[in-house]
C-alpha positions in Angstrom: 0.0 0.0 0.0 1.5 3.4 -1.1 2.0 5.9 1.7 -0.5 8.7 1.3 -0.5 12.3 2.0 -3.6 13.9 3.7 -4.2 17.7 3.5 -6.0 18.7 6.8 -7.7 22.3 7.3 -8.0 23.9 10.8 -11.1 25.0 12.3 -12.1 28.3 14.4 -9.7 29.4 16.9 -6.6 29.0 14.7 -6.8 32.5 13.3 -4.0 35.0 14.0 -3.3 38.6 13.1 -1.7 39.1 9.8 -2.3 35.5 8.6 -1.7 34.7 5.0 -0.1 38.2 4.3 3.4 36.9 3.5 2.2 34.1 1.2 -0.3 36.2 -0.5 2.3 38.9 -1.3 4.8 36.1 -2.8 2.3 34.0 -4.7 -0.4 35.6 -6.9 -2.4 32.7 -6.9 -2.9 33.1 -3.1 -3.8 36.7 -3.3 -6.5 35.8 -6.1 -8.0 33.6 -3.4 -8.5 36.6 -0.9 -9.6 38.9 -3.8 -12.3 36.4 -5.0 -13.4 35.5 -1.4 -14.0 39.1 -0.7 -16.2 39.8 -3.5 -18.1 36.4 -2.7 -18.8 37.0 0.9 -19.0 40.9 1.0 -16.2 41.4 3.5 -12.7 42.9 2.9 -10.6 40.0 3.5 -7.2 41.5 2.4 -7.7 44.0 5.3 -9.3 41.6 7.9 -6.5 38.9 7.3 -3.4 41.3 6.8 -4.2 44.2 9.1 -7.1 43.5 11.6 -6.1 42.9 15.1 -7.0 39.6 16.8 -10.0 41.3 18.6 -11.7 42.2 15.5 -11.2 38.6 14.2 -12.8 37.1 17.4 -16.3 37.9 15.8 -17.4 34.3 14.8 -19.1 35.8 11.7 -15.9 37.4 10.5 -13.3 34.8 11.7 -14.8 31.9 10.0 -14.5 33.3 6.4 -11.4 34.9 7.1 -9.9 31.6 8.4 -11.1 29.6 5.4 -9.9 32.2 2.9 -6.4 31.9 4.6 -6.3 28.2 4.4 -7.4 28.2 0.8 -5.0 30.9 -0.2 -2.2 28.7 1.3 -3.6 25.9 -0.4 -3.4 27.8 -3.8 0.2 28.3 -2.9 0.8 24.7 -2.3 -0.8 23.7 -5.5 1.3 26.3 -7.4 4.2 24.2 -6.5 2.6 21.0 -8.1 1.7 19.4 -4.7 -1.7 17.7 -4.5 -3.4 15.5 -1.6 -4.2 12.0 -1.7 -7.2 12.6 0.7 -8.6 15.7 2.5 -10.0 16.4 6.0 -11.2 19.4 8.0 -11.9 20.1 11.5 -15.4 21.9 11.9 -15.3 25.0 9.6 -12.2 23.5 8.0 -14.4 20.9 6.2 -15.4 23.8 3.8 -11.7 24.4 2.8 -11.3 20.6 2.7 -14.2 20.4 0.2 -12.8 23.0 -1.9 -9.4 21.4 -1.8 -11.1 18.2 -3.0 -12.7 20.5 -5.9 -16.2 19.5 -4.8 -17.0 23.4 -4.5 -14.9 26.4 -5.7 -13.0 28.6 -3.3 -15.2 31.7 -3.7 -18.3 29.4 -3.0 -16.8 27.8 0.0 -15.9 31.3 1.7 -19.5 32.7 0.9 -21.1 29.5 2.5 -18.8 30.1 5.5 -19.7 33.7 5.8 -23.4 32.6 6.0 -22.5 29.8 8.4 -20.7 32.4 10.7 -23.7 34.7 10.5 -26.0 32.0 11.5 -23.9 30.6 14.4 -23.6 34.1 15.7 -27.3 34.6 15.7 -28.0 31.3 17.3 -25.5 32.0 19.8 -26.9 35.2 20.9 -30.5 33.6 21.1 -29.3 30.7 23.1 -26.1 31.6 25.3 -23.7 28.9 26.0 -19.9 28.1 26.1 -17.3 25.5 25.6 -14.5 24.0 27.5 -11.7 21.5 27.0 -11.4 18.6 29.2 -7.7 17.1 29.4 -6.6 14.0 30.8 -9.8 11.8 30.9 -10.8 8.8 28.8 -13.5 9.7 26.3 -16.0 7.4 27.8 -15.6 9.1 31.1 -16.5 12.7 29.7 -19.4 11.0 27.7 -20.9 9.6 30.9 -20.5 13.0 32.5 -22.3 14.7 29.8 -25.1 12.1 29.9 -25.5 12.6 33.7 -25.6 16.4 33.6 -28.4 18.1 31.6 -27.6 20.7 29.0 -24.0 19.7 28.2 -22.7 17.6 25.3 -19.4 16.2 23.8 -18.4 18.7 20.9 -15.0 17.9 19.8 -13.1 14.7 19.9 -9.6 16.2 19.5 -7.1 13.5 20.4 -7.1 10.8 23.1 -7.4 12.7 26.5 -8.8 15.9 24.9 -12.6 16.4 24.6 -14.4 19.7 24.1 -17.7 19.9 26.0 -20.4 22.4 24.8 -23.7 23.5 26.5 -25.4 25.9 28.7 -23.1 27.9 30.9 -24.0 26.4 34.4 -24.0 22.8 32.9 -20.5 23.3 31.2 -19.3 24.8 34.6 -20.7 21.7 36.5 -19.3 19.4 33.9 -15.8 20.8 34.5 -16.0 20.7 38.3 -17.1 16.8 37.9 -14.3 16.1 35.4 -11.8 17.4 37.9 -13.3 15.3 40.5 -12.8 12.2 38.2 -9.3 13.2 37.9 -8.9 15.3 34.7 -5.6 16.9 34.5 -7.2 20.4 33.9 -10.2 22.0 32.4 -10.1 25.1 30.1 -13.0 27.3 29.1 -12.6 28.2 25.6 -12.8 31.9 24.0 -15.8 31.3 21.9 -19.0 33.0 21.6 -21.5 30.1 21.8 -22.3 26.5 22.5 -21.3 25.2 19.1 -21.6 21.5 18.0 -24.6 21.2 20.3 -28.3 21.3 20.1 -28.2 24.9 21.5 -27.2 26.0 18.0 -30.0 24.1 16.2 -31.3 27.3 14.7 -28.1 28.1 12.9 -28.4 24.8 11.1 -32.0 25.8 10.0 -30.6 29.1 8.7 -27.7 27.7 6.8 -29.7 24.8 5.2 -31.2 26.8 2.3 -27.8 28.2 1.3 -26.3 24.8 1.4 -29.3 23.1 -0.7 -28.6 25.6 -3.6 -24.8 24.4 -4.0 -24.2 21.6 -6.4 -21.4 19.5 -5.0 -19.0 17.9 -7.4 -17.6 14.3 -6.8 -14.3 15.0 -5.1 -10.9 14.5 -6.9 -9.5 13.5 -3.8 -11.5 11.5 -1.2 -13.2 13.6 1.5 -13.1 12.3 5.1 -15.8 13.6 7.1 -15.2 14.6 10.6 -19.0 14.2 11.4 -19.2 10.4 10.4 -15.2 9.7 10.4 -15.9 8.1 7.0 -15.0 8.9 3.3 -18.2 10.6 1.9 -19.3 11.5 -1.7 -20.9 14.3 -3.1 -24.4 13.4 -2.5 -23.8 13.4 1.3 -21.8 16.8 1.5 -24.6 19.0 1.9 -26.6 17.4 4.6 -23.2 16.7 6.4 -22.3 20.5 6.3 -25.7 21.1 8.0 -25.5 18.4 10.6 -22.0 19.4 11.4 -23.2 22.5 13.3 -25.0 20.5 15.9 -22.9 17.3 15.7 -19.5 16.5 17.5 -16.3 16.9 15.5 -14.8 13.3 15.4 -11.2 14.3 14.5 -9.8 11.6 16.7 -11.6 8.8 14.8 -11.3 10.5 11.4 -7.4 11.1 11.6 -7.2 7.3 13.1 -9.2 6.0 10.1 -6.8 7.8 7.8 -3.8 6.3 9.4 -5.3 2.9 9.2 -5.9 3.6 5.3 -2.3 4.2 4.8 -1.8 7.9 5.5 1.7 8.6 6.6 2.0 12.4 6.1 -0.5 15.0 7.2 0.1 18.6 5.9 -1.9 21.2 7.9 -2.8 23.8 5.4 -3.7 27.2 7.1 -2.8 29.5 10.2 -1.2 28.0 13.3 -0.4 24.4 13.9 -3.1 23.0 16.1 -4.0 20.0 14.0 -0.5 18.9 13.7 -0.3 18.8 17.5 -3.3 16.8 17.6 -2.4 14.2 14.8 0.9 13.5 16.7 -1.1 12.7 19.8 -3.3 10.4 17.8 -0.5 8.6 16.2 3.2 9.3 17.0 4.3 7.4 13.9 3.1 9.7 11.2 4.7 12.8 9.9 3.1 16.3 10.3 3.9 19.4 8.4 2.5 22.7 8.9 2.2 25.1 5.9 1.2 28.3 7.9 3.6 31.0 6.4 5.9 31.5 3.4 9.1 30.0 5.1 6.9 26.8 5.8 6.0 26.8 2.2 9.5 27.0 0.8 10.5 24.2 3.0 7.4 22.0 2.0 9.0 20.0 -0.9 12.0 19.3 1.2 10.1 18.1 4.2 7.8 15.8 2.0 10.9 14.2 0.6 12.6 13.4 3.8 11.6 10.2 5.4 
């Protein structure tokens, strides 16, 4: 079985001020993504990504299109060097970038959808306030049991063994964190997010996003798309429904990455700001190689890193 390369795309929280600027200024194809994306979603993504401070990018409805645009600009720069994935995977909103990387949708279309997704999530979070927290150092099953026991809190992100994010009503999240620490969690960390994402509390966001998703004609992917909703390879007929389900369903990144490793993926290339997913993949399986393409220096070293065993 040939060793495969997976391109993986980060989710919300991976943003940073100035993201994508050095690559966009050096690679015309990358700058084109920001320009097309700005036109498609009605935001000045060049200004937001290159010049806005982190506080402005904290807004979910702005951060999501800015983040996905940056990932897709970095992807365009990677593609300009003739490097293609064998399979793609995305964490939460990163799935929109992954679908574009698989050529199931265009980059401008992905960014426009993500703007609508961000607006829908911000609106739902304002109507049903909630929060999220990472629980570190407990088995998945223990956290799942706590969520079943405490009303109003759910597992939201399976990030890697020993790291689950929970989501729900503020008092329930606090109660679950306290219970987790009693069970022996190494620590619990409240996340800087504006709502209880990946939980039933944001069901209204799914209702708002659904019509926009239903207008899209997804193409069959040229590289297999690993869903982090189902942790399975999915075809074009499933993509729309999964992007709607994704808003209230947990992100099964642990299971999806593990499945890719079992299917022969030996290198994970994280395309986008930060290096969060690279760290998670290493905790899922230490034997695989991870490479982060998050700036121009990393892009210039990519071919050499891929060639090194």
